[in-house]
C-alpha positions in Angstrom: 94.3 82.1 124.8 92.4 83.0 121.7 90.4 80.5 119.7 88.3 79.8 116.7 85.1 77.8 116.8 83.2 75.6 114.4 79.9 74.1 115.4 76.4 73.4 114.1 73.9 76.2 113.3 76.0 79.1 114.5 76.7 82.5 113.1 80.1 84.0 112.0 80.1 87.8 112.1 81.9 89.6 109.3 83.0 93.2 109.5 80.7 96.1 108.5 77.2 94.5 108.6 77.4 91.5 106.2 77.3 88.2 108.1 78.2 84.6 106.9 75.3 82.8 108.7 75.6 79.3 107.4 77.9 76.9 105.5 76.8 73.5 104.3 78.9 70.8 102.7 76.3 69.3 100.3 78.5 66.6 98.8 82.1 65.2 98.5 82.4 62.8 95.6 84.9 61.1 93.3 85.2 63.1 90.1 85.6 60.2 87.6 86.3 62.5 84.7 89.4 64.1 86.2 90.3 61.6 88.9 90.2 63.9 91.9 87.6 64.9 94.5 84.6 67.1 93.7 83.0 69.3 96.4 79.8 71.2 96.5 79.3 73.7 99.3 76.5 76.3 100.0 77.3 79.6 101.7 74.6 81.8 103.1 75.3 85.6 103.4 72.9 87.6 105.6 72.3 91.3 105.6 70.9 92.4 109.0 70.7 96.1 108.0 67.8 98.1 106.6 69.6 98.9 103.3 70.5 96.5 100.4 74.2 95.6 100.1 75.9 94.4 96.9 78.6 91.9 97.2 81.0 92.5 94.3 84.0 90.6 92.9 83.6 87.8 95.3 86.5 85.3 95.3 86.2 81.9 96.9 88.8 79.5 98.4 88.5 76.0 99.6 90.7 73.4 101.3 90.1 69.9 102.5 92.3 68.8 105.5 94.8 71.5 104.6 94.9 70.6 100.9 93.8 73.6 98.8 91.4 72.9 95.9 92.8 73.3 92.4 89.7 75.0 91.1 87.0 76.8 93.0 84.0 78.7 91.4 81.0 80.6 92.7 79.0 83.7 91.8 81.2 86.9 91.6 78.4 89.4 92.3 75.2 89.3 94.4 72.6 91.7 95.8 71.6 90.9 99.4 68.3 92.7 100.2 67.8 94.3 103.6 66.9 92.0 106.5 67.3 88.9 104.3 69.8 86.3 103.2 71.3 85.0 99.9 72.6 81.5 99.6 75.1 80.7 96.9 76.6 77.4 95.6 80.3 77.0 95.5 81.9 74.1 93.6 85.5 72.9 93.8 87.8 70.3 92.4 90.8 68.8 94.3 93.6 67.2 92.4 94.7 64.0 94.2 97.4 62.8 91.7 100.1 63.9 94.2 101.2 61.0 96.4 101.0 63.0 99.7 97.7 64.4 98.7 96.3 61.0 97.9 97.5 59.7 101.3 95.8 62.6 103.0 92.5 61.9 101.2 92.9 58.2 102.2 93.3 59.1 105.8 90.2 61.3 105.6 88.1 58.2 105.1 90.0 56.2 107.8 88.8 58.7 110.4 85.6 59.4 108.6 86.3 63.2 108.7 87.0 66.0 106.3 87.8 69.5 107.5 86.6 71.8 104.7 88.0 75.3 104.8 85.9 77.9 102.9 87.2 81.4 102.2 85.2 84.4 100.9 86.8 87.7 100.0 85.0 90.5 98.2 85.3 94.2 97.4 82.8 95.2 100.1 84.1 95.1 103.7 83.7 91.3 104.3 86.6 89.0 104.8 85.8 85.6 106.4 87.4 82.2 106.5 85.4 79.3 107.9 86.1 75.7 108.7 83.3 73.2 108.5 83.3 69.5 109.3 82.0 66.8 107.0 81.8 63.6 109.0 79.8 60.5 108.4 80.7 57.0 109.5 79.3 55.6 106.2 80.8 58.1 103.8 82.2 56.6 100.6 84.5 58.2 98.0 82.0 57.4 95.2 78.9 58.5 97.1 77.1 61.8 97.8 76.0 62.5 101.4 74.8 65.6 103.1 75.9 67.1 106.4 74.7 70.4 107.9 77.5 72.3 109.5 78.3 75.8 110.8 81.1 78.3 110.3 84.3 79.0 112.3 84.4 81.9 114.7 87.9 83.5 115.1 88.9 85.1 118.3 92.2 87.0 118.9 94.6 86.3 121.7 94.2 88.0 125.0 90.7 86.8 126.0 90.0 88.2 129.5 88.6 85.2 131.3 85.9 82.6 131.3 82.2 83.1 132.0 79.4 80.7 131.8 75.7 80.8 132.5 75.4 77.1 132.5 77.4 76.5 135.7 79.9 73.7 136.4 77.5 70.9 135.6 80.3 68.7 134.2 84.1 68.4 134.6 86.8 67.1 132.2 89.9 65.1 133.0 92.2 62.3 131.8 93.0 64.0 128.5 95.5 62.2 126.3 96.6 62.0 122.6 97.1 58.7 120.8 98.6 57.7 117.5 96.8 55.5 114.9 98.5 52.4 116.3 97.3 53.1 119.8 100.4 54.6 121.4 100.0 57.6 123.7 102.0 60.5 122.2 103.1 64.1 123.0 104.5 64.9 119.5 103.2 64.5 116.0 104.3 65.1 112.4 102.0 66.9 110.0 99.7 64.5 108.0 99.5 61.8 110.7 96.2 60.5 112.2 95.6 61.4 115.9 93.0 60.3 118.4 92.3 62.6 121.3 90.6 61.0 124.3 89.1 62.6 127.4 86.6 61.8 130.2 83.5 63.8 131.0 82.0 63.5 134.5 78.5 64.8 135.4 78.6 66.8 138.6 74.8 66.9 138.6 72.1 65.1 136.7 72.1 66.5 133.2 69.7 66.0 130.3 70.4 67.0 126.7 73.2 69.1 128.0 75.1 70.8 125.2 78.9 70.9 125.1 81.5 71.5 122.4 85.0 70.0 122.3 87.5 71.8 120.1 91.0 71.0 119.0 92.8 74.3 118.4 96.0 75.3 116.7 98.4 77.0 119.1 99.7 79.9 116.9 102.6 82.1 117.9 102.0 85.8 117.5 98.6 85.4 115.8 95.1 84.2 116.4 94.3 80.6 117.2 92.1 78.6 114.8 90.1 75.4 115.4 91.3 72.3 113.6 88.1 70.4 114.5 85.1 70.8 116.9 82.5 68.3 117.9 79.1 69.0 119.5 77.7 66.6 122.1 74.4 66.4 123.9 74.9 64.7 127.3 72.3 62.9 129.3 74.0 61.6 132.4 73.3 60.8 136.1 75.3 62.6 138.8 78.7 61.0 139.1 78.4 59.1 135.8 81.4 59.3 133.4 81.7 59.2 129.6 84.9 58.6 127.6 85.0 60.7 124.4 87.3 60.1 121.4 87.9 62.6 118.6 89.8 61.4 115.5 91.5 63.9 113.1 94.4 64.5 110.8 97.2 66.7 112.2 97.5 69.0 109.2 97.9 72.8 109.2 95.3 74.7 107.1 96.9 77.2 104.6 94.9 80.2 105.9 96.9 80.2 109.2 99.5 82.9 109.4 102.3 82.6 112.0 104.2 79.7 113.5 102.0 76.8 114.6 103.5 75.3 117.8 101.1 72.5 118.3 97.5 71.6 119.3 95.4 71.8 122.4 91.9 70.9 123.7 89.2 73.2 124.9 85.8 72.1 126.1 82.9 74.6 126.5 79.8 75.7 124.7 78.7 78.2 122.1 77.0 81.3 123.5 74.6 82.3 120.7 73.7 85.6 122.4 77.3 86.9 122.1 78.5 84.8 119.2 81.5 83.4 121.1 82.9 80.1 122.2 83.1 80.0 126.0 85.8 77.8 127.5 83.6 76.8 130.4 84.8 73.3 131.4 88.3 72.7 130.3 91.3 74.5 128.7 94.5 72.6 128.3 97.4 74.1 130.2 99.8 76.3 128.1 102.7 73.9 128.1 104.2 71.0 126.1 103.1 68.4 127.2 100.1 68.1 127.8 99.7 70.0 124.5 100.5 68.1 121.4 103.7 69.4 119.7 104.3 69.5 116.0 107.8 68.0 115.4 110.1 67.4 112.5 112.1 69.9 110.4 110.1 72.9 109.2 108.6 72.6 105.7 111.2 73.4 103.0 110.4 73.4 99.3 112.8 74.5 96.6 112.6 75.3 92.9 114.9 72.8 91.1 114.0 73.6 87.5 112.0 75.7 85.2 111.6 75.6 81.4 109.3 76.4 78.5 107.4 73.9 76.3 105.5 74.0 73.1 103.6 70.8 72.0 105.6 68.9 74.6 109.0 70.0 73.3 111.3 72.3 75.3 112.0 75.7 73.7 113.9 78.9 74.4 112.5 81.0 71.6 109.1 81.1 70.0 107.2 83.1 67.4 104.6 85.7 68.4 101.1 84.4 69.2 102.4 81.0 70.2 100.8 79.3 73.2 103.6 78.3 75.6 103.5 76.1 78.7 105.8 77.2 81.6 106.8 74.3 83.8 108.2 74.8 87.3 109.7 71.8 89.1 109.7 71.8 92.9 111.2 69.4 95.4 110.5 69.0 99.1 113.8 69.1 101.0 111.8 68.1 104.1 108.3 66.8 104.7 106.2 69.8 103.7 102.5 70.1 104.3 100.3 73.2 103.8 103.0 75.1 101.8 101.4 77.8 99.6 103.1 78.4 96.3 102.3 81.3 94.0 103.8 81.3 90.5 103.7 83.8 87.7 104.8 84.3 84.1 106.1 87.8 83.9 106.8 90.1 80.9 110.4 91.4 80.8 110.2 95.0 79.5 112.8 97.6 78.5 112.5 101.1 80.1 109.3 100.3 82.0 108.4 98.0 85.0 107.9 94.3 84.4 104.4 93.0 84.9 102.6 89.7 85.5 101.1 88.0 82.4 99.5 85.1 84.1 99.6 83.8 87.7 98.3 80.8 89.6 98.7 79.3 93.1 98.4 76.0 95.0 99.1 74.5 98.4 101.5 71.6 98.3 101.7 68.5 100.6 104.9 66.7 99.8 106.9 64.0 101.5 110.7 64.5 101.9 112.3 64.1 98.5 109.0 64.2 96.6 108.8 66.4 93.5 105.9 68.3 91.9 105.7 70.0 88.6 103.4 73.1 88.2 102.4 74.4 84.8 100.9 77.6 83.5 100.0 78.3 79.8 100.0 81.7 78.2 100.1 83.4 74.8 103.5 84.9 73.8 103.3 88.3 72.3 105.9 90.6 70.7 106.4 94.4 70.6 109.4 96.7 70.7 109.4 97.2 74.5 109.2 93.5 75.3 112.4 91.6 75.7 110.7 88.3 76.6 109.3 86.3 79.5 110.5 84.9 82.8 109.1 82.9 85.7 108.8 84.1 89.3 107.8 81.8 92.3 106.9 82.7 95.8 106.9 79.9 98.4 105.2 80.7 101.7 106.7 78.6 104.5 106.6 78.8 108.3 110.0 80.5 108.4 108.8 83.2 106.0 108.2 83.6 102.3 111.0 82.7 99.8 111.1 84.1 96.3 112.7 82.5 93.3 113.2 84.2 89.9 114.5 83.0 86.7 118.0 84.1 85.8 118.3 87.4 84.0 119.7 85.8 80.8 118.3 84.5 77.4 118.0 81.6 77.8 116.7 80.5 80.3 114.3 83.4 79.8 112.0 83.0 76.8 112.6 85.1 73.7 110.0 85.9 71.1 111.2 86.2 67.5 
């Protein structure tokens, strides 16, 4: 079974020479000016070759516990000299005005854990998504703390077996999942708090013995990713046991493609010589249970309204060079977490193909029946080929993408007079 890995001080290999060698969450804080969460993250890109490499048109993405940041910024271009590294600062803002989003953030501080997904895509052959853990028992929403973390390593399905140079010094047993109220569970809905408990037994005397315990997503027809990983250094006498508890939020990060069936535990170590996670001590059987199954109807969000506004008033026709706000109203038919929505204002042309004027995207976390209004502002122009403007929305859900487009009439499309 394939897996991804997140640990401390490790290296994630990108294609064609460039390597993301370290990710560090420097602060998570309450943005008092806008009322959401602010994040500061440093990303180190290493060039192990003997020639300089220029990283161009870099785009950054960030998500916290599956909630995609509203705004993310970082340097678009950088020169990475040969045999050296370049560290860049990435900042993000997360809107927490949505009820479900606010609940997810609240849960983050209950379990003292934030899973921060960081994405980097550029014009050179580097495409990497990492997951890093920001976890401190004393973390406060208004405070800034620092935690060094490492990136995620992604491995495709079909791994051909387990090898370990450390030997069977420990064994793992008595693995179980628990709800926030202490009940043992085999199923969970997205957004709920889960505690995973297991026992480690020392088969020999061990001192500062490193192990890593990871909770992975079980992804159908795609690679598995880690939801969270914890590093431990064990000092135990032969026959001694230790009960370990991992608390996390059962959310699905938006970078995952494919159907997520559930979650499973794997215990092993990180082999720095090969850059892989080795499932040396425990891999949960491929059945449900003991794996933890995601339940509930699949996420389902629909567009229930779209309109044009100028200075707060709804309009169907505007003069040229007017700034217009497009509003799209969405409603969750079922509880919908980690649903990516892309929305565009498009120009409706005669004789030639329509084109995007302005686009944006977000990831929604909505409870059943909850609504969310998305907005996008643009400048309305007029020329002889342009009929007007319309709105197009793409909703990416587990059953596949769904596209909504404004009716081909005026109105509801926007005319420019």
